[in-house]
N, C-alpha and C positions, 0 to 999 in steps of 0.2 A: 971694777967694783961698782962704779956709778952706772954702768950699763945694766947691771943686775937690779939695782934699785929702780932704775926707770922702767924696766919690764915689769917688775913687781907692782909699781905704782900704776902703770897703764892697765894691768890686769884688774886691779882693784877699782879703778875708775869705770872700766868697762862692766865689771860685775855689779857695781853700784848703779850704773845706768840701766842695766838689764833688769835689776830688782825693782827699780823705780817704774820702769815701763810696764812690767808685769803687775805691779801693784795697782797702777792706774787702771789697767785693763780689768783686773779683777774686781776693783771697786765699781767700775762702770757696769759690770755685769750683775752686781748685787742689787737686790730690791731692799728698800727700807723695810724692816720688820714691822709687823702690826703690833699694836699694844697688846699687853697680855692681861689675862684675868686668872685669879686662882681661888681654889677652894681649900679650906683646911678643916680637918676634923681630928681632934686631939693632936697627935704628932704626925699625921699624914697630910701631905699637901700635894695637890695636882695643879699644874700650871699649863695654860693653853693660849696660843695665839688665836686671834679671831678667826671664826670660820668663814666670816665675810667682812671685808674691810676695804674702803676705797680711799686710802692714804688721807683720811681725815675729812674727805668730801662726802656729800650725801649719796647714798646708794639708791639706784633707780628701783622703783616699785617692782618691776618685774624680777630684778635680781633678789630683792628682799624675800619675795615668795619663794624663789629657788633656795635661798639661804635657810628658810624655815624647815626645809626638808633635809638639810645636811646634818650629819651627825658626826661629831669630831672624834669619838672613840675615847675621849678622856673620862675616866670615872673615878669615883670615890665611894667608900662604904661608911655608913653611919647607922646608929640606932635612933629610936625615937627620943631617947634621953640625952643624946649628944647635941652640941652646939655646932651649926655650920657657920664658918667664917668666910666671907666673900671679899676679896680684895681686887681693886681695879686701878689702873694707871691714873695718875692725876688729870691728864687731858680727858680721859673718859669721865671722870667725876665732874670736871668743870662743864662738860656738855650735858651731863645728867644721864642716868640710865635706869632701866626698868628690870624687874625680875619676873620671869615667867616659869611656870612649872606645868609640863604637859600641855603647853599652849595656852594656859590660863594665866593672866596677870595676877601676881601674888599680892602686890600692894598698889593701891590706886595712885599713890604719889610718886613723883620722880625722885630718885635717890641722887644726892649730889655729894656723896662722901666717897673716899677712896676704900672705906672699910665698912662692912655691914655684917650683921649676924642674925641668925634666927635658929629657934629650937628645931630639933629634928621632928618633933611631934607636929609642929605647925607646917613643916613641908610634907612629911610622909603621911600624916593622918588626913589632912585636907584633900588629898589626891585620890582617895578611895572611900566611897560610902561604906560605913560599917566597920572599917579596920584600916590597917596600915598597908600602903602600897609597897610592893617589893622593889620597884624601880621608879624614878621620876627623871624626866628629861628636863634639865634645868637650863634656861637660856638667859643670858645677860644681853640686853638690847640698849645700846648707846643711841639716844634719840632726844629730840626736843619734844616739848608738849605744847599743844595749842587747843585750849578748851577741852581738856580731858582726852584728846586724841594724839596718838603717837604721830610725830611728824619728823621728817628729815633723819631717817635712820642712818647712822654713820658707822656702826660696827655691831657684829653679833658674835657671841661666844656661846658654845654649847658644851654641856657636861651631862653625864649620867650619874645620878645619885642612887646607889643601891642600899637596901636596908640589911643591916647585919642580922 
């Protein structure tokens, strides 16, 4: 009977060692996920990891230019009467972030909050002369500000906002 217990115990120790080894190998292969940003309209929410992120370090200028052309595919619909709620991770808020619509900066000041909201009419109407835009490419850019110029971009998130 003691032989049976020893064999069983040996198998459990071997299984535990194998699981520990596989866990370490799996974790070593994983990358730390980038911070997320999310948009909410009414009861709909879309969440996305950064389209460009350098583990909290500054992204090189050439890479920032490439990032501007990337489109994440994350989209949300809203009307001009809806509120668009934007949420970012605390570390993104600590560094500060800017909001762009179709490549144009929406607000001149750096945003340093984890939560921000704007009216649909402010986003959709301002993007097309004489009427409302059907779609707006919205980008969140985590960056420092020096004399009104964006500096040290650390992350970029991209969303498409469609008009209902």
